[in-house]
Each structure stands twice: as structure tokens, then as C-alpha cells.
N, C-alpha and C positions, 0 to 999 in steps of 0.2 A: 418791041421797045414799052414797057412797058409809058404814061402818060405820066404820071411819080416821077419817074426819071430827072424830070426837065429839071425837078425841085435839085437835083445834085445829090451830093452823098458826105456820110463823114462817119465818122471811127467812133465805132462806140464799142469800149472794151471786145475791145481787139478783132472786133466787126467791123465792116467798110457794110451800115444800115440808110435806106434810103432816109432821108431827110424830113419824107411825110411818115409819119407812124401814126396808132393808132391808138386811144385811150380806153380799156376796158370797163371805166369806172361806174359811165350809165347803162351794163345792161344791165346793176343789180334794180332790185327796185326804191321806188322816192322815198327820198333820201338815203340814196345808194343802201339800199337798208330792208332783206326781203328778198326774194324772186322775181325774177321777172314781168309782167302783164306777158309777154308774152314771148315762152321757151324761142320755139321753134324762129320768130323773128329776131332775136337775141344771135340766135346759132348759123343763122345765116349769114347776118352783120359782119362777125368772125370770119366767115366764109369766105364772102365777097373781096371781104379785105385782103386779106391776102393774093385772095384770082388776081387783082389788082394792082399789086404788084408791093404793098405792105410789106415790110420783113419784120420791123420794131412795133410791140406790144408791149404798150406799160398797164398793168394789172396792179392787185396788190387782197390777200387773204384775208383781211379786213373789208373790203370790198363787201357784204352784205347780211353777214360773214358769208365766206368760202363757196359766194355765189359764182362771181367771174370767174375765178379760176375752174372753179368745174367745169363751166361754159366754154372755156378755153381749151382745155382738154377733151370736152366731149365733141367738139369744132372741127379741132386743128391734129391733135397726134392720134399719128404719133406724126412731129413735126419736121417741116422742110426742112434741107441742115441749113439757111440762111437768116431762121428766121432765132430774132436776139425778142424773148422777154426777158421785159422789167418788171423785179416785184420789186414791196417796199414793206418793210418793217415800221410798228416803234410806239402803233399804236393797236387801238381795240374798241368794239364797242359792244355797249351791253345792253341787255335786253330788250329797253329800249328804240339803243340805237344812237345810241347819246357816244362820243368821243372819246377816250381816253387813253391817255398815257401808257403804258408795256413796253419799259426801261429796261426790267430787271431782267441779268443774264437769264434766269428761269423764263420770262415773257420768252425773249427775244430768239433764245437757240427754239424755244415751242416754235416759234413763226415759223423761224427758216421749215424747220420738219414738216408744218402747216404744208404749206408752201411748194416746198419738193412730194408732198405727197396728194395734196390736188390737182395739181400740176402736170404729175405723172412726170419728173425728171427726179435723176440720182444727182442733177446739178445746177445750181440756180446762177441762169445767165450774170446777170447784176440786179445786185439786192441796194434798193437805197433805206437808207438810214432817215427815216424823218421825224425830226426833231416837236416836239412837247412840248415846250417849256410853255405854247401863249399855242392853241389850237385853232383860230382863228387866222396866224401869220405868227413868220420870224419872231422871234424872240432870244436875250443873251442870254446862256447857260452853256456849261463845256455837254461837250459828248464822247469826254476822256474814253470814260467808261465801257456807255457801249458800242464807240469804236474798235474798242481793243476782246468784247465779246463776237462783235463780228467779224476781227482778223482771225482768230483763232479760229472760229469755222472755217474761216478761207483758208486758212491752213491745212485745216482737214480736208481739206478736198472739198466744202458740200457747196460755194462761194469761188464763183473766177474772180468777181471783181464787185467792190462795194461802191455805192454813192450816197448823195447825199440828198436831202428833201427838207423845205419849209428852213432853210436858215439861213443865216446875217454873215457876212466876207468877213465876220472874224470865226466864228466857226467853221467858215470855209481854211479861214488859213491855219484854225488849231487842224484842222483832220488832215489838210496835206503833210502838217513835221509829220504827222503820224503814219501817213499810209497814204497809196496811189489812191486819187480820189475820181473816177473813173462817170463819174459826170453827177449836174445836179442841177436841180428841179425845182423849182419858184415858182412862185404868179408874176407873169409878167404878161402887158397889150399892153398895146400903142397908146393906152390914158395912164397904165401902172406900171411905171418906166423908173421904179428905186433899185433895179438889179443895174442901171445903164453898165455902168465902173467893173459892175461885177462880170459881169459880158464879156466887155474886151481882152480883158483880163486873162478870162479862161476862152479867150480865143487867141491869146497869145501866144499857150501852152498848151493848145492844141486838143483843151476840153472841152467836151460838148453844154452846154446851157439845153435844159426843158422846160420850158415854159408853161402853165398849165392861165385854165381858164383866158382863152382870144379873148375873150369878149366882154370879162368879168368886172366891176368895180365902175363899168363905163354908166356919167351921169344922162339922164334923157336927152340932153340936149347934146351931150358927146352921141349918144346913140344915133340923132335924127339927125347928125353930122357923116357920121360913118355912112350911114343911110343913102342919103345923098352921094356918095362915093362910087356908089355899090349900085344903084343906080343909071348915074353914068358911064360903067365898063358896062351892063347888060348883067349884074354878079350878084353875088346873093354877100352879105355884112359880115357873114362869117369866114369868107374864101379870099374878102380882100383885106381880113383882115390878117391870114393866114398868110397870104400871101408878102404882105408888109413884115410880120415878122422873121420869112425867108429873105427877105433882104437886106433885114437891118443886121443881119452878122452872119457868118459861112456855117458860122457851130453852135448853134442853133437846129435840135429838132423840135419837130411840132408833136403833137402826139394829140390831134382833136378827139373827140370824144360823139360817138349818137346810139341812138341804138333805133336810128333808120337806115335803111338799104336805101334809100334818096337822099338822105342827108351825107352820109357816107362820101356816096358818088360827087358831091357838089364840091364836100372837101377838098376833095382829093383832086377836088378838077382843080381847085389853087393854085396845083404848081406847073398848071398850064396860062396864067393870069400871066401878064404883065404890066405892072403899074408905071405909065406916064409920068413924067415929069409934073406934070402941072394935079393930080393923083398923088403924088407923093405931098405935095408943098402941101395939098388940104389936110392930107393927113399929119404932119406935123402940127398943123395948126389945132387940130380934133388933141392934137394930144400937150399941143401947151394950153388949152384950154382952162 
């Protein structure tokens, strides 16, 4: 039994995955652009993650671009039968590394084929459509046209399941009227809790919610308060933040990213971290500060 089994499992794209997964974004170079500083270290992190029981990896071909998917293929192909790789499309990078929308039919189709080629797959397990009406966070705008493109690719057998990323509640509702949604991936953590109602609604329908940036958006005072709780528990702040998210709702799947094997092990150790009631109370105060 792997230690991350203690975090439990949940259904994602028709498969049971461990609730602690791995996000590959940080394997690219600075600013998620260009190659990693240490290619061998990046490959080692991926292999160690799978060795420790991770069977849910989050990636995108616009990380790098084309960097993380190539690393995943080099490190892990041929893939274990229980490994679910989730990618995302809807954005692209320019020559300076800026994040730009890529929502046309041609761009979406090309992105799917790029992901297939660079991952070495015939079909993608889950493809998240990342809304890019605002690069920095969810913003309203219809997803009907790009979702129709993805649904066509799904019927062609290139995609098994479709998810959403960087979306509003209204966009989730629009998408669910069109087709089954495999997951929703947004920024959410102890202090950034705009999606509380969405998480609960998805949980009622058995749809996973995949938060990113477990420590994103913390003020210095909030970070200090989290660090204080972590010291009391002899854990890292990241592990405490992950443990809180695991306890928040059973449909939450975590994809903490790192380019360090040491940090990877620390993050996955959160599966064994029990948050006592007094720690939970302190954490909740941080979230409302």
C-alpha cells in the first residue's frame, strides 16, 4: 500500500484515481517557458511520482511549449495501465512566452493533435478546455463553440472525456447542458475560496474539482499564520494546505507541482497528515482573515 492511498480515491474520466496527483507545469523552464534547468531532475520527479503511487498527472502542451509532454513521454512511456493523463487546450505561447487565447477550431484541433503526438498517445484520457477570456482568472463568455469542437473530436475517438479550466459557475452550467463534464479545474485554496458553492454542487453530482495553486494569493500575514500551524504539526506549509484541501470535500483532486524529488515527497506526505480540530480552527481563521 502506498502512503498516498490514505488520501482516498475518486472517479475521474471513468477511472478511479488517487486524490493526490501531480501537476507537471513546473517542469518547464522559468515562467513555464523553455526547457528545464535540469532535464535529468525533471525526469526523476516524474518517475518518482509514479513510483510513489501517483496515477493522475496534469499537463498541457502549452507548458514550454511542448516541453512537459515531451518529458512525460520520455520518463513514463509506455504508460502504466492505471495512469490518467489530463491535458488542457485553449491557450498558446508567443515567442516571448506570453499567454494568449487559442480558441479557433483550427487551433483547438491542432492542440489536440500536438498533445497526442508529444505524449505518444492515440487518444487523450481527459482534455480540459481552458477559458481564456481573461488570462489571469475566470471571466464570462460563451464556451459553446469551442466545446462543440471538442465534442466533435471526442466523437472521432481522439478524446475520451472533456473538462473545464479557469471557468465561472455560469460557464460550467452552460457546458453541462451541452455534454458530460469530467472535471472542473480552477484556482482554489484556503484563502481563495470563490468556488465554495461550485465545489459543493459538483460533489453532489460526483464530478471532481481540481484546484491549482494551493498556496497562491496568500498575503504575508496569511502565509505567516499557515507557517505557524505547519510548525506546530512538524509539517511543511504546502503539506498543511494540501491536507486542508483533502479534508474540504471528497471530490477534490490535488495536483501539486514541483521540480524537486524532495518537495514531491513532502507534498505527497500530506496524505498521512491528520489535522486536529484546533489546527482546522486556526486554518479556518486564516481563510476568513
